[in-house]
N, CA, C and O atoms as a GROMACS GRO file, in nm:
protein
  396
    1MET      N    1   0.502  -0.601  -2.403
    1MET     CA    2   0.483  -0.488  -2.315
    1MET      C    3   0.477  -0.531  -2.169
    1MET      O    4   0.540  -0.469  -2.082
    2ILE      N    5   0.401  -0.639  -2.141
    2ILE     CA    6   0.388  -0.684  -2.002
    2ILE      C    7   0.523  -0.728  -1.946
    2ILE      O    8   0.547  -0.716  -1.826
    3GLU      N    9   0.610  -0.781  -2.032
    3GLU     CA   10   0.744  -0.821  -1.986
    3GLU      C   11   0.821  -0.700  -1.935
    3GLU      O   12   0.889  -0.708  -1.833
    4LEU      N   13   0.810  -0.588  -2.008
    4LEU     CA   14   0.878  -0.466  -1.967
    4LEU      C   15   0.819  -0.413  -1.836
    4LEU      O   16   0.893  -0.371  -1.747
    5VAL      N   17   0.688  -0.417  -1.824
    5VAL     CA   18   0.621  -0.372  -1.701
    5VAL      C   19   0.668  -0.456  -1.583
    5VAL      O   20   0.699  -0.402  -1.477
    6ASN      N   21   0.674  -0.587  -1.602
    6ASN     CA   22   0.720  -0.676  -1.494
    6ASN      C   23   0.867  -0.653  -1.462
    6ASN      O   24   0.905  -0.651  -1.345
    7LYS      N   25   0.948  -0.636  -1.564
    7LYS     CA   26   1.092  -0.615  -1.542
    7LYS      C   27   1.118  -0.487  -1.465
    7LYS      O   28   1.200  -0.484  -1.373
    8LEU      N   29   1.048  -0.380  -1.502
    8LEU     CA   30   1.068  -0.251  -1.436
    8LEU      C   31   0.988  -0.237  -1.308
    8LEU      O   32   1.001  -0.139  -1.235
    9ARG      N   33   0.905  -0.338  -1.280
    9ARG     CA   34   0.822  -0.339  -1.160
    9ARG      C   35   0.731  -0.216  -1.154
    9ARG      O   36   0.718  -0.151  -1.051
   10ILE      N   37   0.670  -0.187  -1.268
   10ILE     CA   38   0.578  -0.074  -1.280
   10ILE      C   39   0.439  -0.119  -1.234
   10ILE      O   40   0.387  -0.218  -1.285
   11PRO      N   41   0.380  -0.048  -1.141
   11PRO     CA   42   0.246  -0.087  -1.098
   11PRO      C   43   0.142  -0.056  -1.205
   11PRO      O   44   0.152   0.045  -1.276
   12LEU      N   45   0.043  -0.143  -1.217
   12LEU     CA   46  -0.063  -0.126  -1.316
   12LEU      C   47  -0.198  -0.108  -1.248
   12LEU      O   48  -0.224  -0.164  -1.142
   13ILE      N   49  -0.280  -0.030  -1.312
   13ILE     CA   50  -0.422  -0.024  -1.279
   13ILE      C   51  -0.495  -0.040  -1.411
   13ILE      O   52  -0.469   0.033  -1.507
   14VAL      N   53  -0.587  -0.136  -1.416
   14VAL     CA   54  -0.665  -0.159  -1.537
   14VAL      C   55  -0.807  -0.112  -1.512
   14VAL      O   56  -0.874  -0.155  -1.418
   15ALA      N   57  -0.854  -0.022  -1.599
   15ALA     CA   58  -0.993   0.021  -1.595
   15ALA      C   59  -1.068  -0.059  -1.702
   15ALA      O   60  -1.041  -0.045  -1.821
   16ILE      N   61  -1.160  -0.140  -1.658
   16ILE     CA   62  -1.241  -0.220  -1.750
   16ILE      C   63  -1.366  -0.140  -1.779
   16ILE      O   64  -1.456  -0.132  -1.695
   17ASN      N   65  -1.372  -0.081  -1.897
   17ASN     CA   66  -1.478   0.013  -1.931
   17ASN      C   67  -1.596  -0.058  -1.998
   17ASN      O   68  -1.589  -0.176  -2.034
   18LYS      N   69  -1.703   0.016  -2.014
   18LYS     CA   70  -1.826  -0.027  -2.081
   18LYS      C   71  -1.901  -0.136  -2.005
   18LYS      O   72  -1.965  -0.222  -2.066
   19ILE      N   73  -1.895  -0.132  -1.873
   19ILE     CA   74  -1.968  -0.232  -1.794
   19ILE      C   75  -2.118  -0.207  -1.799
   19ILE      O   76  -2.197  -0.290  -1.753
   20ASP      N   77  -2.158  -0.093  -1.856
   20ASP     CA   78  -2.300  -0.063  -1.870
   20ASP      C   79  -2.364  -0.139  -1.986
   20ASP      O   80  -2.487  -0.145  -1.997
   21ARG      N   81  -2.283  -0.198  -2.072
   21ARG     CA   82  -2.336  -0.270  -2.187
   21ARG      C   83  -2.399  -0.402  -2.143
   21ARG      O   84  -2.352  -0.466  -2.048
   22GLU      N   85  -2.502  -0.440  -2.211
   22GLU     CA   86  -2.577  -0.562  -2.177
   22GLU      C   87  -2.488  -0.687  -2.183
   22GLU      O   88  -2.505  -0.780  -2.103
   23ASP      N   89  -2.396  -0.690  -2.277
   23ASP     CA   90  -2.311  -0.808  -2.295
   23ASP      C   91  -2.177  -0.799  -2.221
   23ASP      O   92  -2.087  -0.879  -2.245
   24ALA      N   93  -2.165  -0.702  -2.131
   24ALA     CA   94  -2.041  -0.684  -2.056
   24ALA      C   95  -2.015  -0.804  -1.965
   24ALA      O   96  -2.106  -0.853  -1.897
   25ASP      N   97  -1.891  -0.852  -1.965
   25ASP     CA   98  -1.852  -0.965  -1.882
   25ASP      C   99  -1.716  -0.935  -1.820
   25ASP      O  100  -1.612  -0.972  -1.874
   26VAL      N  101  -1.719  -0.868  -1.707
   26VAL     CA  102  -1.597  -0.825  -1.638
   26VAL      C  103  -1.509  -0.945  -1.603
   26VAL      O  104  -1.387  -0.939  -1.617
   27GLU      N  105  -1.571  -1.051  -1.557
   27GLU     CA  106  -1.494  -1.170  -1.519
   27GLU      C  107  -1.419  -1.228  -1.640
   27GLU      O  108  -1.304  -1.270  -1.626
   28ALA      N  109  -1.482  -1.232  -1.755
   28ALA     CA  110  -1.417  -1.282  -1.876
   28ALA      C  111  -1.297  -1.195  -1.913
   28ALA      O  112  -1.194  -1.246  -1.956
   29VAL      N  113  -1.313  -1.064  -1.896
   29VAL     CA  114  -1.202  -0.972  -1.926
   29VAL      C  115  -1.086  -0.999  -1.831
   29VAL      O  116  -0.970  -1.000  -1.873
   30MET      N  117  -1.117  -1.021  -1.704
   30MET     CA  118  -1.011  -1.049  -1.607
   30MET      C  119  -0.937  -1.178  -1.640
   30MET      O  120  -0.814  -1.184  -1.630
   31PHE      N  121  -1.010  -1.281  -1.679
   31PHE     CA  122  -0.945  -1.406  -1.716
   31PHE      C  123  -0.861  -1.388  -1.843
   31PHE      O  124  -0.755  -1.449  -1.857
   32ASP      N  125  -0.909  -1.305  -1.936
   32ASP     CA  126  -0.832  -1.278  -2.057
   32ASP      C  127  -0.704  -1.202  -2.023
   32ASP      O  128  -0.598  -1.230  -2.081
   33LEU      N  129  -0.712  -1.107  -1.931
   33LEU     CA  130  -0.592  -1.037  -1.885
   33LEU      C  131  -0.492  -1.136  -1.828
   33LEU      O  132  -0.372  -1.128  -1.854
   34GLU      N  133  -0.542  -1.230  -1.749
   34GLU     CA  134  -0.455  -1.331  -1.688
   34GLU      C  135  -0.383  -1.412  -1.796
   34GLU      O  136  -0.267  -1.448  -1.780
   35ASN      N  137  -0.453  -1.442  -1.904
   35ASN     CA  138  -0.391  -1.516  -2.015
   35ASN      C  139  -0.277  -1.440  -2.080
   35ASN      O  140  -0.192  -1.498  -2.147
   36HIS      N  141  -0.275  -1.308  -2.059
   36HIS     CA  142  -0.169  -1.224  -2.115
   36HIS      C  143  -0.066  -1.184  -2.010
   36HIS      O  144   0.014  -1.093  -2.033
   37GLY      N  145  -0.068  -1.250  -1.895
   37GLY     CA  146   0.031  -1.224  -1.791
   37GLY      C  147  -0.003  -1.111  -1.697
   37GLY      O  148   0.080  -1.071  -1.615
   38ILE      N  149  -0.123  -1.058  -1.707
   38ILE     CA  150  -0.168  -0.951  -1.617
   38ILE      C  151  -0.270  -1.014  -1.523
   38ILE      O  152  -0.384  -1.038  -1.561
   39VAL      N  153  -0.227  -1.040  -1.399
   39VAL     CA  154  -0.311  -1.114  -1.306
   39VAL      C  155  -0.380  -1.017  -1.210
   39VAL      O  156  -0.316  -0.957  -1.124
   40PRO      N  157  -0.513  -1.002  -1.226
   40PRO     CA  158  -0.589  -0.912  -1.138
   40PRO      C  159  -0.587  -0.957  -0.992
   40PRO      O  160  -0.571  -1.076  -0.962
   41GLU      N  161  -0.603  -0.861  -0.902
   41GLU     CA  162  -0.610  -0.892  -0.759
   41GLU      C  163  -0.719  -0.994  -0.730
   41GLU      O  164  -0.701  -1.083  -0.646
   42ASP      N  165  -0.833  -0.982  -0.797
   42ASP     CA  166  -0.945  -1.074  -0.773
   42ASP      C  167  -0.911  -1.219  -0.808
   42ASP      O  168  -0.978  -1.311  -0.763
   43LEU      N  169  -0.805  -1.238  -0.887
   43LEU     CA  170  -0.763  -1.373  -0.925
   43LEU      C  171  -0.632  -1.411  -0.857
   43LEU      O  172  -0.564  -1.505  -0.899
   44GLY      N  173  -0.597  -1.337  -0.752
   44GLY     CA  174  -0.478  -1.370  -0.675
   44GLY      C  175  -0.353  -1.296  -0.716
   44GLY      O  176  -0.245  -1.324  -0.663
   45GLY      N  177  -0.364  -1.203  -0.809
   45GLY     CA  178  -0.248  -1.129  -0.855
   45GLY      C  179  -0.231  -0.996  -0.785
   45GLY      O  180  -0.284  -0.974  -0.677
   46THR      N  181  -0.156  -0.908  -0.849
   46THR     CA  182  -0.125  -0.778  -0.789
   46THR      C  183  -0.181  -0.661  -0.869
   46THR      O  184  -0.165  -0.546  -0.827
   47VAL      N  185  -0.245  -0.687  -0.982
   47VAL     CA  186  -0.293  -0.580  -1.068
   47VAL      C  187  -0.434  -0.536  -1.024
   47VAL      O  188  -0.526  -0.617  -1.015
   48ILE      N  189  -0.446  -0.408  -0.997
   48ILE     CA  190  -0.575  -0.350  -0.959
   48ILE      C  191  -0.661  -0.339  -1.085
   48ILE      O  192  -0.617  -0.280  -1.184
   49CYS      N  193  -0.781  -0.393  -1.081
   49CYS     CA  194  -0.876  -0.382  -1.191
   49CYS      C  195  -1.003  -0.317  -1.138
   49CYS      O  196  -1.060  -0.361  -1.039
   50VAL      N  197  -1.045  -0.212  -1.207
   50VAL     CA  198  -1.165  -0.140  -1.165
   50VAL      C  199  -1.264  -0.140  -1.280
   50VAL      O  200  -1.239  -0.078  -1.384
   51PRO      N  201  -1.377  -0.208  -1.264
   51PRO     CA  202  -1.480  -0.203  -1.368
   51PRO      C  203  -1.550  -0.067  -1.364
   51PRO      O  204  -1.598  -0.024  -1.260
   52ILE      N  205  -1.554  -0.001  -1.480
   52ILE     CA  206  -1.613   0.132  -1.486
   52ILE      C  207  -1.708   0.145  -1.605
   52ILE      O  208  -1.706   0.065  -1.698
   53SER      N  209  -1.790   0.246  -1.598
   53SER     CA  210  -1.867   0.291  -1.713
   53SER      C  211  -1.844   0.440  -1.724
   53SER      O  212  -1.897   0.518  -1.645
   54ALA      N  213  -1.767   0.480  -1.822
   54ALA     CA  214  -1.743   0.623  -1.842
   54ALA      C  215  -1.872   0.692  -1.882
   54ALA      O  216  -1.899   0.806  -1.842
   55LYS      N  217  -1.952   0.624  -1.962
   55LYS     CA  218  -2.078   0.680  -2.010
   55LYS      C  219  -2.175   0.706  -1.895
   55LYS      O  220  -2.236   0.813  -1.888
   56GLU      N  221  -2.190   0.608  -1.806
   56GLU     CA  222  -2.283   0.620  -1.693
   56GLU      C  223  -2.216   0.676  -1.567
   56GLU      O  224  -2.282   0.697  -1.465
   57LYS      N  225  -2.086   0.701  -1.576
   57LYS     CA  226  -2.007   0.753  -1.463
   57LYS      C  227  -2.012   0.660  -1.342
   57LYS      O  228  -2.028   0.705  -1.228
   58VAL      N  229  -1.999   0.531  -1.368
   58VAL     CA  230  -2.000   0.430  -1.262
   58VAL      C  231  -1.855   0.398  -1.224
   58VAL      O  232  -1.773   0.369  -1.311
   59ASN      N  233  -1.824   0.404  -1.096
   59ASN     CA  234  -1.694   0.368  -1.038
   59ASN      C  235  -1.580   0.461  -1.079
   59ASN      O  236  -1.464   0.425  -1.062
   60ILE      N  237  -1.610   0.577  -1.133
   60ILE     CA  238  -1.504   0.671  -1.169
   60ILE      C  239  -1.431   0.718  -1.042
   60ILE      O  240  -1.308   0.728  -1.041
   61ASN      N  241  -1.507   0.747  -0.937
   61ASN     CA  242  -1.444   0.787  -0.810
   61ASN      C  243  -1.359   0.675  -0.753
   61ASN      O  244  -1.253   0.700  -0.696
   62LEU      N  245  -1.406   0.551  -0.767
   62LEU     CA  246  -1.327   0.437  -0.719
   62LEU      C  247  -1.195   0.427  -0.795
   62LEU      O  248  -1.090   0.403  -0.735
   63LEU      N  249  -1.199   0.447  -0.927
   63LEU     CA  250  -1.077   0.445  -1.007
   63LEU      C  251  -0.981   0.554  -0.962
   63LEU      O  252  -0.862   0.530  -0.946
   64GLU      N  253  -1.034   0.674  -0.942
   64GLU     CA  254  -0.950   0.784  -0.895
   64GLU      C  255  -0.888   0.752  -0.759
   64GLU      O  256  -0.770   0.780  -0.737
   65ASN      N  257  -0.966   0.694  -0.669
   65ASN     CA  258  -0.914   0.658  -0.536
   65ASN      C  259  -0.805   0.553  -0.546
   65ASN      O  260  -0.705   0.560  -0.474
   66LYS      N  261  -0.822   0.455  -0.634
   66LYS     CA  262  -0.720   0.352  -0.652
   66LYS      C  263  -0.591   0.411  -0.706
   66LYS      O  264  -0.482   0.369  -0.666
   67ILE      N  265  -0.601   0.508  -0.796
   67ILE     CA  266  -0.482   0.575  -0.849
   67ILE      C  267  -0.409   0.648  -0.738
   67ILE      O  268  -0.287   0.639  -0.727
   68VAL      N  269  -0.484   0.720  -0.655
   68VAL     CA  270  -0.423   0.794  -0.544
   68VAL      C  271  -0.360   0.697  -0.443
   68VAL      O  272  -0.248   0.719  -0.398
   69GLU      N  273  -0.433   0.590  -0.408
   69GLU     CA  274  -0.380   0.492  -0.313
   69GLU      C  275  -0.250   0.431  -0.363
   69GLU      O  276  -0.154   0.418  -0.288
   70LEU      N  277  -0.247   0.394  -0.490
   70LEU     CA  278  -0.127   0.332  -0.546
   70LEU      C  279  -0.011   0.431  -0.548
   70LEU      O  280   0.102   0.395  -0.516
   71SER      N  281  -0.039   0.554  -0.584
   71SER     CA  282   0.068   0.654  -0.588
   71SER      C  283   0.122   0.681  -0.448
   71SER      O  284   0.242   0.704  -0.432
   72GLU      N  285   0.035   0.680  -0.348
   72GLU     CA  286   0.081   0.704  -0.211
   72GLU      C  287   0.168   0.589  -0.161
   72GLU      O  288   0.260   0.610  -0.081
   73LYS      N  289   0.141   0.467  -0.206
   73LYS     CA  290   0.222   0.351  -0.166
   73LYS      C  291   0.360   0.354  -0.231
   73LYS      O  292   0.458   0.314  -0.169
   74LYS      N  293   0.366   0.402  -0.354
   74LYS     CA  294   0.491   0.396  -0.431
   74LYS      C  295   0.579   0.519  -0.416
   74LYS      O  296   0.701   0.510  -0.428
   75VAL      N  297   0.518   0.635  -0.390
   75VAL     CA  298   0.593   0.760  -0.386
   75VAL      C  299   0.546   0.842  -0.267
   75VAL      O  300   0.426   0.863  -0.249
   76ASN      N  301   0.639   0.888  -0.189
   76ASN     CA  302   0.605   0.980  -0.081
   76ASN      C  303   0.609   1.120  -0.141
   76ASN      O  304   0.716   1.180  -0.155
   77LEU      N  305   0.492   1.172  -0.176
   77LEU     CA  306   0.485   1.300  -0.244
   77LEU      C  307   0.537   1.416  -0.159
   77LEU      O  308   0.573   1.521  -0.212
   78MET      N  309   0.543   1.397  -0.028
   78MET     CA  310   0.592   1.504   0.060
   78MET      C  311   0.745   1.503   0.067
   78MET      O  312   0.805   1.604   0.105
   79GLU      N  313   0.810   1.392   0.032
   79GLU     CA  314   0.954   1.382   0.043
   79GLU      C  315   1.025   1.374  -0.092
   79GLU      O  316   1.135   1.425  -0.107
   80ASP      N  317   0.964   1.311  -0.189
   80ASP     CA  318   1.029   1.285  -0.317
   80ASP      C  319   0.996   1.394  -0.418
   80ASP      O  320   0.927   1.370  -0.518
   81HIS      N  321   1.046   1.515  -0.393
   81HIS     CA  322   1.013   1.629  -0.479
   81HIS      C  323   1.077   1.619  -0.616
   81HIS      O  324   1.027   1.677  -0.712
   82ALA      N  325   1.187   1.547  -0.628
   82ALA     CA  326   1.259   1.542  -0.755
   82ALA      C  327   1.208   1.431  -0.847
   82ALA      O  328   1.253   1.420  -0.962
   83ILE      N  329   1.116   1.351  -0.801
   83ILE     CA  330   1.069   1.238  -0.880
   83ILE      C  331   0.973   1.285  -0.989
   83ILE      O  332   0.890   1.373  -0.966
   84ASN      N  333   0.985   1.226  -1.106
   84ASN     CA  334   0.896   1.258  -1.218
   84ASN      C  335   0.793   1.147  -1.232
   84ASN      O  336   0.829   1.030  -1.248
   85ALA      N  337   0.668   1.182  -1.227
   85ALA     CA  338   0.561   1.084  -1.243
   85ALA      C  339   0.526   1.072  -1.390
   85ALA      O  340   0.533   1.169  -1.465
   86GLN      N  341   0.488   0.951  -1.431
   86GLN     CA  342   0.447   0.927  -1.568
   86GLN      C  343   0.324   0.837  -1.567
   86GLN      O  344   0.304   0.757  -1.477
   87CYS      N  345   0.245   0.854  -1.670
   87CYS     CA  346   0.126   0.772  -1.686
   87CYS      C  347   0.117   0.730  -1.832
   87CYS      O  348   0.140   0.812  -1.921
   88ILE      N  349   0.085   0.605  -1.856
   88ILE     CA  350   0.065   0.555  -1.992
   88ILE      C  351  -0.076   0.500  -1.998
   88ILE      O  352  -0.116   0.419  -1.914
   89VAL      N  353  -0.151   0.545  -2.096
   89VAL     CA  354  -0.287   0.496  -2.116
   89VAL      C  355  -0.287   0.411  -2.242
   89VAL      O  356  -0.250   0.458  -2.350
   90ILE      N  357  -0.328   0.287  -2.228
   90ILE     CA  358  -0.340   0.197  -2.342
   90ILE      C  359  -0.488   0.171  -2.362
   90ILE      O  360  -0.557   0.126  -2.270
   91GLU      N  361  -0.536   0.200  -2.479
   91GLU     CA  362  -0.679   0.184  -2.506
   91GLU      C  363  -0.698   0.078  -2.611
   91GLU      O  364  -0.620   0.066  -2.706
   92SER      N  365  -0.802   0.000  -2.595
   92SER     CA  366  -0.834  -0.105  -2.690
   92SER      C  367  -0.973  -0.080  -2.744
   92SER      O  368  -1.064  -0.041  -2.671
   93ASN      N  369  -0.990  -0.104  -2.871
   93ASN     CA  370  -1.121  -0.087  -2.935
   93ASN      C  371  -1.156  -0.210  -3.014
   93ASN      O  372  -1.068  -0.278  -3.067
   94ILE      N  373  -1.282  -0.239  -3.023
   94ILE     CA  374  -1.331  -0.348  -3.106
   94ILE      C  375  -1.418  -0.285  -3.214
   94ILE      O  376  -1.513  -0.212  -3.185
   95GLU      N  377  -1.385  -0.314  -3.337
   95GLU     CA  378  -1.463  -0.262  -3.449
   95GLU      C  379  -1.590  -0.346  -3.460
   95GLU      O  380  -1.584  -0.467  -3.476
   96GLU      N  381  -1.704  -0.281  -3.451
   96GLU     CA  382  -1.834  -0.350  -3.457
   96GLU      C  383  -1.848  -0.427  -3.589
   96GLU      O  384  -1.905  -0.536  -3.590
   97LYS      N  385  -1.800  -0.372  -3.698
   97LYS     CA  386  -1.818  -0.433  -3.831
   97LYS      C  387  -1.715  -0.543  -3.860
   97LYS      O  388  -1.730  -0.617  -3.957
   98SER      N  389  -1.611  -0.553  -3.778
   98SER     CA  390  -1.506  -0.650  -3.808
   98SER      C  391  -1.538  -0.790  -3.759
   98SER      O  392  -1.463  -0.884  -3.786
   99GLY      N  393  -1.648  -0.805  -3.689
   99GLY     CA  394  -1.686  -0.938  -3.643
   99GLY      C  395  -1.635  -0.962  -3.511
   99GLY      O  396  -1.657  -1.069  -3.455
   0.00000   0.00000   0.00000
């Protein structure tokens, strides 16, 4: 998937959720992303990563602002009326019972 994203030069924003959990390790997640070819801005890359807590509503406004900022950089909404915007959400879950 990341190869296709890189080939098409599709901008990414990664929301790192569940930062409210006691065992949350945002830095470890960022390094794991890097191991998969997704290099966060904090590690010298171009991928925006926003640590959030949907449950506690932490950084939701920041995530929304990053989405708007990125869209304004890539598309002039006042001029590009014929352009079709798309969004893909990829969600990952860890089964508590699976170890």
